[in-house]
Every structure is written in structure tokens, then in C-alpha cells.
C-alpha atoms as a printed R data frame, in Angstrom:
    type eleno elety resid chain resno      x       y        z
1   ATOM     1    CA   UNK     A     1 26.031 110.398 -153.088
2   ATOM     2    CA   UNK     A     2 28.275 113.422 -152.165
3   ATOM     3    CA   UNK     A     3 27.256 116.841 -151.819
4   ATOM     4    CA   UNK     A     4 28.714 119.526 -153.267
5   ATOM     5    CA   UNK     A     5 30.394 122.196 -151.095
6   ATOM     6    CA   UNK     A     6 31.192 125.416 -153.224
7   ATOM     7    CA   UNK     A     7 34.190 127.453 -151.805
8   ATOM     8    CA   UNK     A     8 34.569 131.310 -152.742
9   ATOM     9    CA   UNK     A     9 38.297 132.163 -152.743
10  ATOM    10    CA   UNK     A    10 39.437 128.949 -153.173
11  ATOM    11    CA   UNK     A    11 43.128 130.150 -154.062
12  ATOM    12    CA   UNK     A    12 43.204 132.697 -151.027
13  ATOM    13    CA   UNK     A    13 43.430 132.128 -147.326
14  ATOM    14    CA   UNK     A    14 39.929 131.992 -146.301
15  ATOM    15    CA   UNK     A    15 38.858 129.376 -148.983
16  ATOM    16    CA   UNK     A    16 41.967 127.792 -149.521
17  ATOM    17    CA   UNK     A    17 42.268 126.558 -145.864
18  ATOM    18    CA   UNK     A    18 38.463 125.290 -146.232
19  ATOM    19    CA   UNK     A    19 39.411 123.580 -149.178
20  ATOM    20    CA   UNK     A    20 42.566 121.515 -147.602
21  ATOM    21    CA   UNK     A    21 40.428 121.019 -144.165
22  ATOM    22    CA   UNK     A    22 37.366 119.564 -145.972
23  ATOM    23    CA   UNK     A    23 39.709 117.340 -148.602
24  ATOM    24    CA   UNK     A    24 42.145 116.162 -145.861
25  ATOM    25    CA   UNK     A    25 39.363 115.151 -143.344
26  ATOM    26    CA   UNK     A    26 37.964 111.604 -143.362
27  ATOM    27    CA   UNK     A    27 34.009 112.210 -142.898
28  ATOM    28    CA   UNK     A    28 33.972 115.332 -144.829
29  ATOM    29    CA   UNK     A    29 36.188 114.006 -148.100
30  ATOM    30    CA   UNK     A    30 33.385 111.391 -148.270
31  ATOM    31    CA   UNK     A    31 30.447 113.836 -147.751
32  ATOM    32    CA   UNK     A    32 31.223 116.735 -149.716
33  ATOM    33    CA   UNK     A    33 32.596 117.487 -153.582
34  ATOM    34    CA   UNK     A    34 34.768 120.267 -153.209
35  ATOM    35    CA   UNK     A    35 34.164 122.954 -156.347
36  ATOM    36    CA   UNK     A    36 36.570 125.767 -155.580
37  ATOM    37    CA   UNK     A    37 35.983 129.142 -157.430
38  ATOM    38    CA   UNK     A    38 38.854 131.409 -158.900
39  ATOM    39    CA   UNK     A    39 39.447 134.303 -161.188
40  ATOM    40    CA   UNK     A    40 41.894 131.885 -163.421
41  ATOM    41    CA   UNK     A    41 41.271 128.272 -163.289
42  ATOM    42    CA   UNK     A    42 43.824 127.751 -165.951
43  ATOM    43    CA   UNK     A    43 46.644 129.487 -163.727
44  ATOM    44    CA   UNK     A    44 49.332 127.877 -161.598
45  ATOM    45    CA   UNK     A    45 46.821 128.258 -158.257
46  ATOM    46    CA   UNK     A    46 44.053 126.965 -160.133
47  ATOM    47    CA   UNK     A    47 45.872 123.958 -161.227
48  ATOM    48    CA   UNK     A    48 47.044 123.207 -157.778
49  ATOM    49    CA   UNK     A    49 43.832 123.210 -156.610
50  ATOM    50    CA   UNK     A    50 42.750 120.580 -159.129
51  ATOM    51    CA   UNK     A    51 45.673 118.731 -158.373
52  ATOM    52    CA   UNK     A    52 44.117 118.462 -154.557
53  ATOM    53    CA   UNK     A    53 41.070 116.700 -155.963
54  ATOM    54    CA   UNK     A    54 38.781 119.866 -156.016
55  ATOM    55    CA   UNK     A    55 36.718 120.559 -159.342
56  ATOM    56    CA   UNK     A    56 37.853 124.484 -159.942
57  ATOM    57    CA   UNK     A    57 35.230 126.755 -161.639
58  ATOM    58    CA   UNK     A    58 35.553 130.296 -163.172
59  ATOM    59    CA   UNK     A    59 34.439 133.499 -160.776
60  ATOM    60    CA   UNK     A    60 34.208 136.740 -161.840
61  ATOM    61    CA   UNK     A    61 32.507 138.890 -159.026
62  ATOM    62    CA   UNK     A    62 31.503 141.963 -161.226
63  ATOM    63    CA   UNK     A    63 29.737 139.119 -163.645
64  ATOM    64    CA   UNK     A    64 26.522 137.873 -162.025
65  ATOM    65    CA   UNK     A    65 25.950 134.818 -164.867
66  ATOM    66    CA   UNK     A    66 29.437 133.538 -163.488
67  ATOM    67    CA   UNK     A    67 27.885 133.609 -159.751
68  ATOM    68    CA   UNK     A    68 24.894 131.628 -160.931
69  ATOM    69    CA   UNK     A    69 26.819 129.222 -162.767
70  ATOM    70    CA   UNK     A    70 29.285 128.503 -159.885
71  ATOM    71    CA   UNK     A    71 26.799 127.709 -157.493
72  ATOM    72    CA   UNK     A    72 24.640 125.560 -159.604
73  ATOM    73    CA   UNK     A    73 23.737 122.225 -158.316
74  ATOM    74    CA   UNK     A    74 25.375 123.250 -154.898
75  ATOM    75    CA   UNK     A    75 24.295 122.100 -151.648
76  ATOM    76    CA   UNK     A    76 26.118 124.125 -149.401
77  ATOM    77    CA   UNK     A    77 28.004 127.407 -150.226
78  ATOM    78    CA   UNK     A    78 30.804 129.310 -148.336
79  ATOM    79    CA   UNK     A    79 30.935 132.787 -149.937
80  ATOM    80    CA   UNK     A    80 33.215 135.867 -149.071
81  ATOM    81    CA   UNK     A    81 33.721 139.083 -150.876
82  ATOM    82    CA   UNK     A    82 36.750 140.982 -151.680
83  ATOM    83    CA   UNK     A    83 37.409 144.297 -150.227
84  ATOM    84    CA   UNK     A    84 37.170 147.072 -152.623
85  ATOM    85    CA   UNK     A    85 39.308 149.948 -151.479
86  ATOM    86    CA   UNK     A    86 38.889 152.468 -154.308
87  ATOM    87    CA   UNK     A    87 36.175 154.840 -152.710
88  ATOM    88    CA   UNK     A    88 34.879 155.517 -156.235
89  ATOM    89    CA   UNK     A    89 33.854 151.968 -156.553
90  ATOM    90    CA   UNK     A    90 33.752 150.345 -153.173
91  ATOM    91    CA   UNK     A    91 29.818 149.917 -152.687
92  ATOM    92    CA   UNK     A    92 29.998 147.507 -155.285
93  ATOM    93    CA   UNK     A    93 31.203 144.699 -152.797
94  ATOM    94    CA   UNK     A    94 27.669 145.014 -151.556
95  ATOM    95    CA   UNK     A    95 26.134 144.603 -154.941
96  ATOM    96    CA   UNK     A    96 28.379 141.687 -155.079
97  ATOM    97    CA   UNK     A    97 27.459 140.133 -151.874
98  ATOM    98    CA   UNK     A    98 23.488 140.614 -152.621
99  ATOM    99    CA   UNK     A    99 24.062 138.932 -156.477
100 ATOM   100    CA   UNK     A   100 25.560 135.974 -154.264
101 ATOM   101    CA   UNK     A   101 22.611 135.401 -151.914
102 ATOM   102    CA   UNK     A   102 20.263 135.824 -154.548
103 ATOM   103    CA   UNK     A   103 22.090 133.352 -156.875
104 ATOM   104    CA   UNK     A   104 22.369 130.687 -153.975
105 ATOM   105    CA   UNK     A   105 18.331 131.258 -153.366
106 ATOM   106    CA   UNK     A   106 17.791 130.817 -156.999
107 ATOM   107    CA   UNK     A   107 19.952 127.795 -157.424
108 ATOM   108    CA   UNK     A   108 18.218 126.168 -154.474
109 ATOM   109    CA   UNK     A   109 21.336 125.796 -152.109
110 ATOM   110    CA   UNK     A   110 20.403 124.763 -148.748
111 ATOM   111    CA   UNK     A   111 22.673 126.691 -146.773
112 ATOM   112    CA   UNK     A   112 24.715 129.468 -146.959
113 ATOM   113    CA   UNK     A   113 27.528 130.484 -145.063
114 ATOM   114    CA   UNK     A   114 29.169 133.975 -145.337
115 ATOM   115    CA   UNK     A   115 32.758 135.646 -144.243
116 ATOM   116    CA   UNK     A   116 31.157 138.703 -142.477
117 ATOM   117    CA   UNK     A   117 32.347 141.567 -140.228
118 ATOM   118    CA   UNK     A   118 31.208 144.099 -137.804
119 ATOM   119    CA   UNK     A   119 28.418 146.832 -138.007
120 ATOM   120    CA   UNK     A   120 31.245 149.298 -136.719
121 ATOM   121    CA   UNK     A   121 28.532 152.334 -137.180
122 ATOM   122    CA   UNK     A   122 26.111 150.206 -135.092
123 ATOM   123    CA   UNK     A   123 28.654 149.344 -132.634
124 ATOM   124    CA   UNK     A   124 29.958 153.038 -132.120
125 ATOM   125    CA   UNK     A   125 26.613 154.155 -131.528
126 ATOM   126    CA   UNK     A   126 27.150 156.229 -134.974
127 ATOM   127    CA   UNK     A   127 30.317 157.374 -133.978
128 ATOM   128    CA   UNK     A   128 32.651 155.667 -136.375
129 ATOM   129    CA   UNK     A   129 31.167 155.881 -139.967
130 ATOM   130    CA   UNK     A   130 33.890 155.163 -142.182
131 ATOM   131    CA   UNK     A   131 35.118 151.571 -141.486
132 ATOM   132    CA   UNK     A   132 33.248 150.427 -144.544
133 ATOM   133    CA   UNK     A   133 35.444 147.566 -145.305
134 ATOM   134    CA   UNK     A   134 34.132 145.865 -142.214
135 ATOM   135    CA   UNK     A   135 30.532 147.639 -142.391
136 ATOM   136    CA   UNK     A   136 29.968 146.521 -146.049
137 ATOM   137    CA   UNK     A   137 30.539 142.887 -144.985
138 ATOM   138    CA   UNK     A   138 28.125 143.150 -142.111
139 ATOM   139    CA   UNK     A   139 25.428 144.768 -144.636
140 ATOM   140    CA   UNK     A   140 25.708 141.459 -146.748
141 ATOM   141    CA   UNK     A   141 25.197 140.048 -143.637
142 ATOM   142    CA   UNK     A   142 21.868 141.616 -143.073
143 ATOM   143    CA   UNK     A   143 20.855 141.263 -146.334
144 ATOM   144    CA   UNK     A   144 21.579 137.181 -146.135
145 ATOM   145    CA   UNK     A   145 19.522 137.003 -143.204
146 ATOM   146    CA   UNK     A   146 16.417 138.119 -145.209
147 ATOM   147    CA   UNK     A   147 16.468 135.379 -147.763
148 ATOM   148    CA   UNK     A   148 14.678 132.201 -147.808
149 ATOM   149    CA   UNK     A   149 18.051 130.184 -147.104
150 ATOM   150    CA   UNK     A   150 19.446 128.697 -144.015
151 ATOM   151    CA   UNK     A   151 22.730 130.604 -143.389
152 ATOM   152    CA   UNK     A   152 25.539 131.192 -140.754
153 ATOM   153    CA   UNK     A   153 28.392 133.587 -140.564
154 ATOM   154    CA   UNK     A   154 32.069 133.564 -139.948
155 ATOM   155    CA   UNK     A   155 33.592 136.738 -138.600
156 ATOM   156    CA   UNK     A   156 37.521 136.318 -138.431
157 ATOM   157    CA   UNK     A   157 39.683 138.144 -135.950
158 ATOM   158    CA   UNK     A   158 42.682 140.239 -136.890
159 ATOM   159    CA   UNK     A   159 44.872 137.664 -139.154
160 ATOM   160    CA   UNK     A   160 48.194 136.785 -136.943
161 ATOM   161    CA   UNK     A   161 49.786 137.091 -140.751
162 ATOM   162    CA   UNK     A   162 49.704 140.975 -140.220
163 ATOM   163    CA   UNK     A   163 52.893 140.424 -138.008
164 ATOM   164    CA   UNK     A   164 54.733 139.196 -140.994
165 ATOM   165    CA   UNK     A   165 53.467 142.151 -143.189
166 ATOM   166    CA   UNK     A   166 51.954 145.727 -142.545
167 ATOM   167    CA   UNK     A   167 52.104 145.238 -138.583
168 ATOM   168    CA   UNK     A   168 55.759 143.726 -138.787
169 ATOM   169    CA   UNK     A   169 58.023 145.475 -135.941
170 ATOM   170    CA   UNK     A   170 60.156 148.428 -137.115
171 ATOM   171    CA   UNK     A   171 63.244 149.375 -135.705
172 ATOM   172    CA   UNK     A   172 63.369 152.372 -133.206
173 ATOM   173    CA   UNK     A   173 64.267 155.601 -134.421
174 ATOM   174    CA   UNK     A   174 66.459 155.764 -131.030
175 ATOM   175    CA   UNK     A   175 68.899 153.127 -132.881
176 ATOM   176    CA   UNK     A   176 69.179 151.200 -129.534
177 ATOM   177    CA   UNK     A   177 68.734 147.991 -131.569
178 ATOM   178    CA   UNK     A   178 65.200 147.584 -130.672
179 ATOM   179    CA   UNK     A   179 62.162 147.310 -132.354
180 ATOM   180    CA   UNK     A   180 58.210 148.791 -132.221
181 ATOM   181    CA   UNK     A   181 54.861 147.844 -133.189
182 ATOM   182    CA   UNK     A   182 52.841 151.259 -133.049
183 ATOM   183    CA   UNK     A   183 49.072 152.030 -132.812
184 ATOM   184    CA   UNK     A   184 46.893 154.335 -131.358
185 ATOM   185    CA   UNK     A   185 45.245 152.563 -128.518
186 ATOM   186    CA   UNK     A   186 46.828 151.582 -125.114
187 ATOM   187    CA   UNK     A   187 49.025 148.629 -124.508
188 ATOM   188    CA   UNK     A   188 46.490 146.877 -122.495
189 ATOM   189    CA   UNK     A   189 44.089 146.743 -125.605
190 ATOM   190    CA   UNK     A   190 42.463 143.304 -126.619
191 ATOM   191    CA   UNK     A   191 42.692 142.280 -129.838
192 ATOM   192    CA   UNK     A   192 40.896 138.640 -130.930
193 ATOM   193    CA   UNK     A   193 43.878 136.835 -133.153
194 ATOM   194    CA   UNK     A   194 43.678 133.994 -135.445
195 ATOM   195    CA   UNK     A   195 45.972 132.263 -137.845
196 ATOM   196    CA   UNK     A   196 43.684 132.556 -141.039
197 ATOM   197    CA   UNK     A   197 44.846 129.185 -141.866
198 ATOM   198    CA   UNK     A   198 42.536 128.085 -139.144
199 ATOM   199    CA   UNK     A   199 39.441 128.852 -141.180
200 ATOM   200    CA   UNK     A   200 38.431 125.563 -142.034
201 ATOM   201    CA   UNK     A   201 38.345 124.575 -138.575
202 ATOM   202    CA   UNK     A   202 35.713 127.072 -137.515
203 ATOM   203    CA   UNK     A   203 33.632 126.181 -140.762
204 ATOM   204    CA   UNK     A   204 34.638 122.430 -140.363
205 ATOM   205    CA   UNK     A   205 32.021 122.902 -137.047
206 ATOM   206    CA   UNK     A   206 29.281 124.394 -138.947
207 ATOM   207    CA   UNK     A   207 29.437 121.824 -141.847
208 ATOM   208    CA   UNK     A   208 29.266 118.960 -138.912
209 ATOM   209    CA   UNK     A   209 26.304 120.026 -137.400
210 ATOM   210    CA   UNK     A   210 24.473 123.001 -139.629
211 ATOM   211    CA   UNK     A   211 21.439 123.452 -137.878
212 ATOM   212    CA   UNK     A   212 22.919 124.033 -134.560
213 ATOM   213    CA   UNK     A   213 24.950 127.056 -136.356
214 ATOM   214    CA   UNK     A   214 21.816 128.556 -138.234
215 ATOM   215    CA   UNK     A   215 21.994 132.135 -137.849
216 ATOM   216    CA   UNK     A   216 24.613 132.479 -135.497
217 ATOM   217    CA   UNK     A   217 28.001 134.124 -135.991
218 ATOM   218    CA   UNK     A   218 31.338 132.829 -135.226
219 ATOM   219    CA   UNK     A   219 33.683 135.273 -133.741
220 ATOM   220    CA   UNK     A   220 36.871 133.463 -135.141
221 ATOM   221    CA   UNK     A   221 39.888 133.730 -133.044
222 ATOM   222    CA   UNK     A   222 42.145 131.869 -131.007
223 ATOM   223    CA   UNK     A   223 41.819 134.177 -127.969
224 ATOM   224    CA   UNK     A   224 41.962 137.686 -127.323
225 ATOM   225    CA   UNK     A   225 45.732 139.034 -126.651
226 ATOM   226    CA   UNK     A   226 47.196 142.186 -125.453
227 ATOM   227    CA   UNK     A   227 49.795 144.199 -126.788
228 ATOM   228    CA   UNK     A   228 51.979 143.380 -123.686
229 ATOM   229    CA   UNK     A   229 51.617 139.776 -124.277
230 ATOM   230    CA   UNK     A   230 51.966 140.273 -128.304
231 ATOM   231    CA   UNK     A   231 55.371 142.104 -128.231
232 ATOM   232    CA   UNK     A   232 56.464 139.458 -125.645
233 ATOM   233    CA   UNK     A   233 55.964 136.820 -127.758
234 ATOM   234    CA   UNK     A   234 57.502 138.737 -130.727
235 ATOM   235    CA   UNK     A   235 60.592 139.106 -128.532
236 ATOM   236    CA   UNK     A   236 60.916 135.440 -128.038
237 ATOM   237    CA   UNK     A   237 60.072 134.238 -131.597
238 ATOM   238    CA   UNK     A   238 62.874 136.822 -133.055
239 ATOM   239    CA   UNK     A   239 65.361 137.289 -130.571
240 ATOM   240    CA   UNK     A   240 65.206 141.160 -130.496
241 ATOM   241    CA   UNK     A   241 63.943 143.317 -127.926
242 ATOM   242    CA   UNK     A   242 60.299 144.209 -129.477
243 ATOM   243    CA   UNK     A   243 58.447 146.910 -127.590
244 ATOM   244    CA   UNK     A   244 54.539 148.406 -127.537
245 ATOM   245    CA   UNK     A   245 54.675 152.355 -128.651
246 ATOM   246    CA   UNK     A   246 51.240 154.570 -128.603
247 ATOM   247    CA   UNK     A   247 51.406 157.051 -130.888
248 ATOM   248    CA   UNK     A   248 49.012 160.349 -130.900
249 ATOM   249    CA   UNK     A   249 46.229 159.942 -133.421
250 ATOM   250    CA   UNK     A   250 47.447 162.788 -135.637
251 ATOM   251    CA   UNK     A   251 51.137 161.080 -135.799
252 ATOM   252    CA   UNK     A   252 49.755 158.042 -136.933
253 ATOM   253    CA   UNK     A   253 47.467 159.085 -139.310
254 ATOM   254    CA   UNK     A   254 50.084 161.082 -140.966
255 ATOM   255    CA   UNK     A   255 52.152 157.929 -141.600
256 ATOM   256    CA   UNK     A   256 48.991 155.974 -143.273
257 ATOM   257    CA   UNK     A   257 48.468 155.895 -146.992
258 ATOM   258    CA   UNK     A   258 46.388 159.021 -147.738
259 ATOM   259    CA   UNK     A   259 42.801 158.582 -148.630
260 ATOM   260    CA   UNK     A   260 42.711 155.431 -146.802
261 ATOM   261    CA   UNK     A   261 44.175 156.619 -143.092
262 ATOM   262    CA   UNK     A   262 40.606 158.217 -141.700
263 ATOM   263    CA   UNK     A   263 39.429 154.583 -142.325
264 ATOM   264    CA   UNK     A   264 42.130 153.024 -140.489
265 ATOM   265    CA   UNK     A   265 42.222 155.271 -137.767
266 ATOM   266    CA   UNK     A   266 38.494 154.754 -136.775
267 ATOM   267    CA   UNK     A   267 39.060 150.815 -137.222
268 ATOM   268    CA   UNK     A   268 42.195 151.178 -134.359
269 ATOM   269    CA   UNK     A   269 39.881 153.533 -132.396
270 ATOM   270    CA   UNK     A   270 36.915 150.524 -132.487
271 ATOM   271    CA   UNK     A   271 39.681 148.469 -131.335
272 ATOM   272    CA   UNK     A   272 40.619 150.507 -128.257
273 ATOM   273    CA   UNK     A   273 37.121 152.424 -127.404
274 ATOM   274    CA   UNK     A   274 34.642 149.496 -128.146
275 ATOM   275    CA   UNK     A   275 36.344 146.210 -128.422
276 ATOM   276    CA   UNK     A   276 36.799 144.490 -132.301
277 ATOM   277    CA   UNK     A   277 33.784 142.546 -131.800
278 ATOM   278    CA   UNK     A   278 32.029 145.142 -129.397
279 ATOM   279    CA   UNK     A   279 30.073 144.121 -126.400
280 ATOM   280    CA   UNK     A   280 30.519 140.954 -125.203
281 ATOM   281    CA   UNK     A   281 33.651 140.520 -127.054
282 ATOM   282    CA   UNK     A   282 35.220 138.110 -124.603
283 ATOM   283    CA   UNK     A   283 32.389 135.904 -124.417
284 ATOM   284    CA   UNK     A   284 31.614 135.965 -127.733
285 ATOM   285    CA   UNK     A   285 35.542 134.588 -128.704
286 ATOM   286    CA   UNK     A   286 35.532 131.984 -125.961
287 ATOM   287    CA   UNK     A   287 32.523 130.809 -127.382
288 ATOM   288    CA   UNK     A   288 33.468 130.609 -130.529
289 ATOM   289    CA   UNK     A   289 36.938 128.851 -130.059
290 ATOM   290    CA   UNK     A   290 35.117 126.225 -128.276
291 ATOM   291    CA   UNK     A   291 33.196 125.622 -131.540
292 ATOM   292    CA   UNK     A   292 36.221 125.127 -133.498
293 ATOM   293    CA   UNK     A   293 37.003 121.485 -134.904
294 ATOM   294    CA   UNK     A   294 40.570 121.044 -134.376
295 ATOM   295    CA   UNK     A   295 43.244 122.857 -132.087
296 ATOM   296    CA   UNK     A   296 43.831 126.411 -132.897
297 ATOM   297    CA   UNK     A   297 47.157 128.018 -133.362
298 ATOM   298    CA   UNK     A   298 48.564 130.291 -130.752
299 ATOM   299    CA   UNK     A   299 50.337 133.307 -131.489
300 ATOM   300    CA   UNK     A   300 53.823 131.568 -130.113
301 ATOM   301    CA   UNK     A   301 53.021 128.463 -132.452
302 ATOM   302    CA   UNK     A   302 52.158 130.520 -135.429
303 ATOM   303    CA   UNK     A   303 55.799 132.160 -135.460
304 ATOM   304    CA   UNK     A   304 57.243 128.566 -135.081
305 ATOM   305    CA   UNK     A   305 55.447 127.583 -138.289
306 ATOM   306    CA   UNK     A   306 56.267 131.251 -140.081
307 ATOM   307    CA   UNK     A   307 59.581 132.170 -138.485
308 ATOM   308    CA   UNK     A   308 59.939 136.029 -138.503
309 ATOM   309    CA   UNK     A   309 63.644 137.593 -138.989
310 ATOM   310    CA   UNK     A   310 64.290 141.429 -138.024
311 ATOM   311    CA   UNK     A   311 67.235 142.875 -139.506
């Protein structure tokens, strides 16, 4: 009899990757029945999920009753919380994460996998206090570790998809036809990059051998890339001259959305001063990449799958 795997965010990037991975895997498709959670099961994304062969159930993060119903009868749960950017309500994310953990314990779930992030305040020895979209997820991880349930954690690196959106190279002000990727740290800064569609390859490793990964964190990335490598890859992929430009902190901050610019600046200070994953970043990323169940997507391969045009 197949076990029920509940997937939060099943119509998004992380959850959707896991759903596809399990349903298309010869072993897992027999071992697990997938229940994908979404806010609107009758919508087009929910229907597409059902057409793949998943059970589709409703989830409202603000309604604990739907969380309890969603995990009922589950053997394994992959959970994630949505980042709340509104400063007035953002602490709700911690409450939502705790509600997920409590519901899993109450339902007798055997194994909980949670998509986590870094305790930036601890990594920076208290210097960086405002990167709450990382730290809140880490605080949920801390809470889950206190619960009487087996658990492990998936911590994705910086998404390659960002280079198609908010980190897309912009035309140089000099008008010389070049493009620039800009930030506050030196060009030598190393960042762990992941094609978020590879989520299933990491979670698949845990599903295949859950006891091996109990209590562990997968620092999920293809590898560490410095910005010399990144702009070189962008240049090759686009046929344009893409360069990296280091900006003064105050100049960078002024270009960011008011109300969120302090958090973004501190996030990038984490990257440059401490490393995305903090101490031992290189070893964490290499170990985690070696655990992945399947070949990971390189940055060059990512742009072959997702062509980037610069005009």
C-alpha cells in the first residue's frame, strides 16, 4: 500500500519540482501517493496538478483547520512557508510554521521535511538583525527540532531564476552596449546557485534514505559561483558583454524598494562578509550536492533551458 506524501506549495517552484520528481520516478511513484496542497484546487494550476496524477487539496496558511486536514493520514510531509513582506504581519510566518509542525505531530506523520534558511543573526554574531525572510524560516526549523517527529531540512541557495528577473543584467549607463549585474560585495564573492527546479533531486535523496538524513540540513546548490564566472556565463548565454559592478552601500540602498532596502542590503552583506551558508559554506555545498539524486543543473545549462535575451 502506497504512503501518502503531502507537498506544500505544490503549484509553485519547490513543491512543483518535488511533485514532478516523485510522480515521474519509477520507485517513488509506486511508493508514494502524492497529495499536493494549493490555495485554489479548482484553479488552472490545481487542475494541472490533478491531471499529473496527484490528489489536490486546499490549504490556507492562515486557517489551522485546513493545515490539520491537509496532513491527515500522511506518512511524509514536505512543508514550506511563504515569505510575508509586510512588516506589520510578517511574524505570522512563524505562527504558520509552528502550526504545520504541530499538525504533523497531532496527525502522527512519520517524517517532516521543511524548507528552511539561515539564522543570519547568529551567523553574523548579532550584526545583521533584519534579514527576517531568512531568519524566520530558521526559527521555524528550531521549533520543529523540539517536536517528537523525525525531520530533516532543505535550504536552497540563491535561485538561478533570479537572473531572469530582479537580477537580470541592465544596460550600462555609459551607453557602450554593455550590461551590468550590480551589488555591494566584491566580484570574488561566491554565491551558491540552484535551479530551483532541481528541488526534487535533493528531497528525493531524503525520501530514498530518510534515516540517513534525519536532523540534517541539505545546503542545496549546484556549486559556489563567483561573479566573474556568473557574468562570463551571462555573456556567453546572451551574446552581450556583461560585467559586474560593485556599488557603494548607500547607492545600492537608494535603488531598492523603501521599507525593504535595509533587509536586502543586510542579506547581501551576509553573502559578502559571512557567506550565504556561513562558516564551512564550501564543505556544506559540496556535501549536499553529492547527496542529490540526479545530475544538478549548471548555470550554463540553465540558460540553455531558459534563453535570456538582452535588448
